[in-house]
Structure formats: structure tokens, C-alpha cells
N, C-alpha and C positions, 0 to 999 in steps of 0.2 A: 098229313098235317104239316103245313109249312110254317117256318118260324117267322117272326116279325123282325123288321130291321130296327125297331125300337129296343132300347135296353132299359134296365132297371133304373138308370139315372133319369129317365124321362118321366118317372112316376113319383108321386109324393108318398112317403112311407107311412103317413098317418091314416090312410084309407082303411076302412074296416071290411071292405069287400073287394076281392080280386076277381076280375073276369078271367076266363081261361086264357085270353091273350096276354094278360098281365103276368100270369103264372109262367106261361111259356117264355115271355121276354126275360123274366127273372132267371129261368133255367138257362137260357142261351147266354145271358150275361155272365152267369156263374161259370159256364163252360169255357168262356173266353178268358177268364182270369186264372191266375196261378195264386196260391198253390193248388195243385190238382185235386186235393181232397176236400177243399172248402165247400160248404153248402151255399145256399142262395143268399139269404139276408140274416141279420141278427134275430135270435129267437123272439125277442120282444116286438119285433116289427112284422111278424107274421099277421095276416088278417084274421078277422073273426069268421069270415065266410069265404068259401071258394066256389065259384060258379062251375057248374057241370061242364066238362070239356071232353076232348078226345080220349084221354086216359080213362075217364069214368065210363064213357060209351064203350070203350074196348073191354073194360072189366065186365060190364053188363053182357056183352056178347060172349065173353068167356064163360060166364055163368050159364047162359042158355045152352052152350055146348056141354057143360058139365052135367046139366040136368038130364041129358040123354043117356050117358053111360057112367056117371059118378066119378069121372076122372078130372083132375085139375087141368086147366088150360092156361096158357099165358103167352104174352108177347113182350118184347123189349122195345124201348124207346131209344133212339140213337141221335147223337149230335154229330154233324159233319162239319169239321173245322174249315174246310175249303168253301163250302156254300154258306156256312154260319146259320144253318137251319137244322131243325129237328124233324124226325119222322118216326112213325111207328113201324115196327117190323111187319111185313105183309103176311108171313106164315105164322099161323097160330100153332103153338107147340102143345102137345098132349102128354101128360104124365100120369103116373098112377096115384092112388089115393094118398100116398105118403110124400108125394112131391110137394115141396113148399114154395119153390120159386123157379123161375125159368131164366137163369142168367146165361144168355147166349151172346153171340158176337156177329156183326154183320158179315155177309158172305164176301170174303176176300180171298183172292188167289193171286198168284204172281202177276198175271195179266192186269188185273184190276189195280194192284199196287203200283205197277209201272205207269198205268194210265193216270193215276193220281199224281205221280212224280212230275209228269209233263205239265201239270198245272201250277207247279211251284217255281220260285226263282231258281235259275240254273245252278248257282253256287250251293244253295241249300238242297236242291234236288240231287246234286252229285254226291254230297255228303251222306244224305239219307239213302241213296241208291247203294252205296258201299255197305251201309249198315243193314239194309234189307237183304243184300246178297249173303252176308254172313248169317243172317237170321234164317234164310231159306235152306241153307245147307246144313243147319244144325239138327235137322230131323225131318220126318215125313211132313208133307204139305197139310195133311188132315190135322196135325198138331200145331200148325202155324198160328191159329187163333190164340191158343194158350200162350205161346211165346210172345205174341204181340201184346196180349193182356198184361203179362208180367212187366214188359218194358214200359207200357203206357203208365203203369203205376209207379215207376221209378222216379225219384227226385234227383234226376241227373240231366246232363245236357242232351243225352240220347233220348231220354224220356220226354223232355220238353219238345224236341224236334219231331218225334213221332206224333206227339199230340197236335202238332200243326197240320198233319196230313191224314191221320188215320181216324175214321169214325169210331166213336166209343159210346158205350151204353151209359145213359144218364137216368133212365127210368125203367121200372119193371111193373108189369100189370099181370095179375093172375087171379084165378078164381079159387074159392073154397067150396067144395062140393057140399059142405054142411054149413049151416048158419052160425059159424064161429068167427069171432073178430080176429084182428091181427094177432098173431101168436108171438111168443118170445123167440121162436126160431125164425119167423119172418124178420123180426127186428135185428137179430144177430146176422142174418144174411144181408140185410140192408146196410148194417154197419161195417160188414166185412168187405164190401165192394167199394173201393175208393171213389169210383166215378159215379156211382148211383146216388142221385140226389132226390129221387121220388120213387115211392112204391105205392101202387094202388091195388087194393084187394076187393074183389066182388064176392059178397056172401050169397049163399044159395037162395036166401029169401028176398034178394033184390037190393039189400043195403050195400053201401060202398064205404070203404075206409081208405084213408091215404096217410102216408108218412112223408114228411119233408125234412131233408137234412138242412140245418142252418149253419151259419158261420160259427155258432157256439157249440155245435154238436160234438160230443166227445169222440176223439179218434183213438181207437183201441189197437194195440198190438195183437197179432193172431192168437198167441197163447193166452193173453189176458182175456180175450173175448170168449175163448173156450171155457175158462173158469167162470166167467159171468153167466154163460149159458147154463152150466151145471147148477149154479146157485138159483137162477130163475126157475129152472125145472123143479127143484126141491120146493121152492116157495109155492108154486102153482099146485103141485101135488098135495102139499100140506094143507093149503086152503080148502081144496075140494074134499080131502079126507076129513078135516075137522068139521065141515058142514054136515057130514053124515047123511048124504042123500039116501032116501028110502026106496026110490025107484028110478027107472031110466029117465023119466021126464024131469025129476028133481036133479038128477046128476047133470043132465044137459043144461039146465038153468043155472046151477051153481058153477058149472065149468065155464059157461059163457061169462058170467059176472066175474069169476076169478081171473079169467084170461084178460078181460077188459081192464080190470083193476090193476093187474100186473103190467099190462102194456102202458097204461096211463102213468104208473109210478116210474117205469123205465124212461118214458118219454120226458117226464118232468125233470128227472135227475140228470139226464144226458142231453137235454135241450133239443129234443126232436119235435117237430110240428106233428100233431096227431089230429086228424079230421075224420068225421063220420057223417053219413047222410042217409036218410030214408030213401026208398026206391024213387027214382026220377026227381030227386030233390037236390038242391045245392048242399055242399058239405059244410058242416059247422065245426069250428075248432073246439076240441075237448081238452087239449093241452096246448 
């Protein structure tokens, strides 16, 4: 999935329908801007309808895999600042039934990092080379991605420089092996990852849901988000308990409606775009 050279400024914000190319252009444009944690457009400027695109197709493919063994599957979407394009991860990751997302990092080792340095202006490449050397000697190479992720999120000169050269995750796609909507844990994961601006979830019955981070979306501190998660959990459990389902079918129905209602209320309060679509259909905005 290659990015477009067009940016969000080439489009009119009054459109009610976005093509998949328009959404991708908005994501690329947001990735090229600072601050690092900003979303795509203001909450009120999100469209009413999103056209089916690569992320939705990837979610559907993950669902087909989950139908085989009941395990969640997922891929990440990356933005490459050197090419200014986005791409979906080639390898589909498989998790267990309790895995809620697949936050991964592009395959980077010292050889690949230095290849990327050669594509930068000499003065900036030299500065970044010294920083990378310090980073690689701080621990084992298999932990390099974790250290890079931490620096990419920093609001520092080093962080900004790394963001000029290192691919970063901007989207997450994963399946739910059961037909349950976006969960509060999904939303917390979405909010906890500064670079992620899009999350797409494929439900086992073929429906697809998507979250989009806007320029108005609340930015939480880590400890604050943990407290929010606990509060959301209590709200969900209370709603399902108060409904007093009499059998498994009723419990499933109440749980779905309670999760959807909770996700909608969180999205409204914290200005997150929330879209949902029937199988093989465009996604309609529900928040």
C-alpha cells in the first residue's frame, strides 16, 4: 500500500465521504507534522463515511485466519519518513484469545539503520550516527526496537531527529475471534501509543470497526490512562450485571451493546473518530 504525494491540504474539509486515498493522505500529512502525538484532522472535520481500503481488507483477512483456530491476528501499518509513504507489515502476527492488539516495530537492525543514514544529509546523518551508536551499545540488539520506540516518542531534539529517519507505526489492524466491537482495552492501547493514529478491528461476523485519532483527541499520561481503564472496566461490568442476562445468548447480546455504548461514550468524550461497517461495506461514522 503506497502513499500518495498529495496531502490533506489538497482536499476540502467539508466532504462527507473520504476515499481510502484521502484517508491515507491525511495520515501521511499528520505523520509529517509535529507534535508527534497529534492526530489527523479536527474531530468535527471527520467525514460521515470512509471507503473500504487496505486496512479494512487486512482486517477481513485477519478474521479469516482467526476463524481457523480462534486466535487473534494482526498487522501494523508503518510510515517511512524517508520515502514519505505508508505500508502494511507483511507478516501477520498470531496471538492468543486474550491478545488485544499487535503493537510491533519494523524489522530494523544496525545494517538497516546505517543504510538509512546514507540517505540523509551528511551533517544530520553524522549527528544521528553518534546517537545510534550510543543506542546500540545500551543493550542487546533484540531490545533495540524498544529503545527506538521510547526515543521516537520523546519531545526532544533527539526524538525529532530520529523521527526524520526511522519508520514508525501509525496504524494497527487486528481481529476479534468473536463478534464483539472495539473494547475499552483496544481504546486504551490506541491512546497509549503516541504514534498510532488509526486502529482497525475485524469482528468474526465480518463487520469492521475503526478508530481515528484527531487533533482534538485527549492525550493521557500513562498512570492517568490506567485509572481510566479501571473505571471503564467497572462501568462495563456493572452495565452487563444490571441487565441480568438469563442465558449465554442474552449475555452475549447485552455485552455487545454495553461494549458498543461504552466505546461510543469514550470516543465522544475524548474526541476519537469511531466508524463501523457491515461486511464488505463502507464504514459509517457512529461518533
